[in-house]
C-alpha positions, 0 to 999 in steps of 0.5 A: 500500500502506498504512502498516504499523501493527503492529511484529513480531519481524521488525522488531525483529530487523532493527533490532537486527541479530540473528535472530528467535530471539535476539529470542525469547530476550530476550522469554523472558528466556533467560540465554544471551543476552549483556548487550550483545545483550539491551540492544540488542534491548530498546532497539529494542523501546522505540524501535519501541514494540513492547510496553508492558511493555518496562520489566519486561524491562529490570529483570527482577530486580524481576519474577522471583525468581532461581533457582540449582542447587547441584550437590554433586559426590561422590567415592567417599570421601564419596558416602554422607555428602556432604550431612552433611559440615560442609565442604559445609554451610558452602559452601551456607550461604555461598551462601544467605547472599550471595543472601538479599538478592536473595530467590534460590531455591536447590535442591540436587542430589547428583551421584554419582561418574561423573555427567557431565551435569545437566539444569537447569530452564528458569528456572535462572539459574546453576549452582554445581558444588561439590566435584571435578567431572569435566572432562567435567561442566565441559565439558558445563555450559559448552556449555549457556551457563548461568552456572556457578561452580565451588567446589572445593579445589585445582582451577584453571582458565583457562576456568571461573569458580572459587573455590578454595584453595591447600593447597599454598601454605598448607602450605608456609608453615606448614612454613617457619614450623616449620622456622624454629622448629627443627623437623627431623623430620616424620611424616605420617598422611594420608588420600589426598585430602590429597596437595596438603597433603603436597606443600607440606610436602615442597617446603619440606623439600626446599628446606631440606635436611631429609632425607626418610624415606619410612617416615614418610609413610603415605597411607591411604584415607579409610575406614581405621580408627583402629586402623590409624593407632594400629598405625603409631604403635606401629611408629614408637614401637618403632623410636624414630622418633617425629617432632617434628611429626605431620601428620594429616588429621582432628581425631578422628584427631588426638585419638586420636593424643594419647591414644596418645602420653599413654598412652606418656608422650609429651607434646604439644606438648613432645615431639610437635606435632600438626597437622591440617586440620580444627577439632575443636570438642569436643576438649580436645587440644592441636594446630595446624590449617591451616584452610580457610574454606568458608563464605567460599568460598560467599559469594565464589562467590555474588557471582561468580555474580551478576556473571556473570549480569549480565555473561555475556561477562566473562572467567572469574575464579579467586579463591583463598581463603587458609587460616589456621594456628592453634595451639589451645594456646597461643592464637596465630594466624599467617596465611600471606601472602594468595594472593587473586587471579586465576589 
């Protein structure tokens, strides 16, 4: 029998100690093949002279543009406006900025409430889940084998690649600072999606022995009208229960609160300090803000994605981006202790 002149996929699989299916996946640049296995197969190809363009497979980033899917996971509260919310726009901007130098292509898909499956394209190198993805959705994406990074507030995992913030810790740090300044009474007018923030305040109040008045905690749906917030303030004013610090969710509501207080000759910040969780750039009112940094979350998430694409077998990393506390007037800044690190 004459000497075999042609090397085929069977020979490569045998030399590499893998199946022919795995060899086929390497040839098609399937992202589900581990970094180590891919290199092992490519080295066997090179030694056996299987193909002349093995160099292009060894350096795919030079021959093919990376493609990523950004899934925005809507909640019932933001389903109709999620694409317009600055928080999500900033995260997307951060992702794109970090991937710009790699000429990566990103497409955006909106996942409505209750969506637990997605259909990625064959050339997708990775998936970003932004918002609050369901556990079922996370499990389904994990089973697909495609690299995935979750970018979300107050969501933690030991099994998923993730970028998150710690609202509980940052609020507890800010409450501790205010208590040290002599604050002894707090009022809360919060949207229902800010319970983590509330828990941070209550934990520090309890630790310092500050009495908790449940009537001063009002949790309301995000869609609640401004007039309903004002009605609660009027109730507190009439009962002479106005707190030293009034914590609310959004800048526009905080602006209305200051207007209400000014109308009733209650001075801010001398009589009541206002604290909210979003900057309100068009306002002139005096307030403090506990601010997250969604663009930074997007940048860090993109960097973790690139690392995951190169090292798919690496253990999952959960990175916590610290919030900052700022008093808009007077202009002073306080940064809680950094909580970056692995979960």
